[in-house]
C-alpha positions as CSV (number, residue, x, y, z in Angstrom):
1,M,17.6,9.4,12.0
2,K,18.2,11.0,8.6
3,I,15.6,11.0,5.8
4,M,16.5,11.6,2.1
5,V,13.6,12.1,-0.3
6,E,14.5,11.1,-3.8
7,H,11.2,11.6,-5.6
8,A,8.0,13.5,-4.7
9,I,5.3,13.5,-7.4
10,A,1.7,14.6,-7.4
11,H,-0.9,14.2,-10.1
12,G,-4.6,14.9,-9.6
13,K,-5.8,13.2,-6.4
14,V,-2.7,11.1,-5.9
15,G,0.8,11.9,-4.7
16,M,3.9,9.9,-3.6
17,A,7.2,10.3,-2.0
18,S,10.1,7.8,-2.0
19,G,13.6,7.8,-0.6
20,E,15.8,6.3,2.1
21,R,16.0,6.7,5.8
22,T,19.2,6.1,7.7
23,L,18.8,4.9,11.3
24,S,21.0,6.0,14.2
25,D,23.0,2.8,13.8
26,G,23.8,3.6,10.1
27,L,21.3,1.0,8.7
28,K,19.6,2.3,5.6
29,R,16.0,1.5,4.7
30,P,14.0,2.5,1.6
31,F,10.5,3.8,1.9
32,C,7.6,4.8,-0.4
33,H,4.5,6.7,0.7
34,V,1.4,6.9,-1.6
35,F,-1.2,9.6,-0.7
36,E,-4.8,9.8,-1.9
37,F,-6.4,13.2,-1.5
38,T,-10.0,14.2,-1.4
39,N,-9.5,16.4,-4.5
40,S,-6.8,17.8,-6.8
41,N,-6.1,20.7,-4.4
42,A,-4.5,18.2,-2.0
43,R,-5.8,19.9,1.1
44,S,-7.2,16.8,2.8
45,V,-5.8,13.3,2.8
46,V,-8.1,10.3,2.4
47,S,-5.5,7.6,2.8
48,I,-1.8,6.9,3.0
49,K,-0.1,3.6,2.0
50,T,3.4,3.0,3.2
51,Y,5.8,0.5,1.7
52,M,9.1,-0.1,3.5
């Protein structure tokens, strides 16, 4: 599997990463992960939402 991250953004207590993963059979699938942190230092994750 290959993963390409197109965007990675953080602001305050929220961050996100989006891109595309290529499976071993060549099929490409987009993804987006949204992270909520306990504080703006981003040391601990409260929740992760994944959109595929």
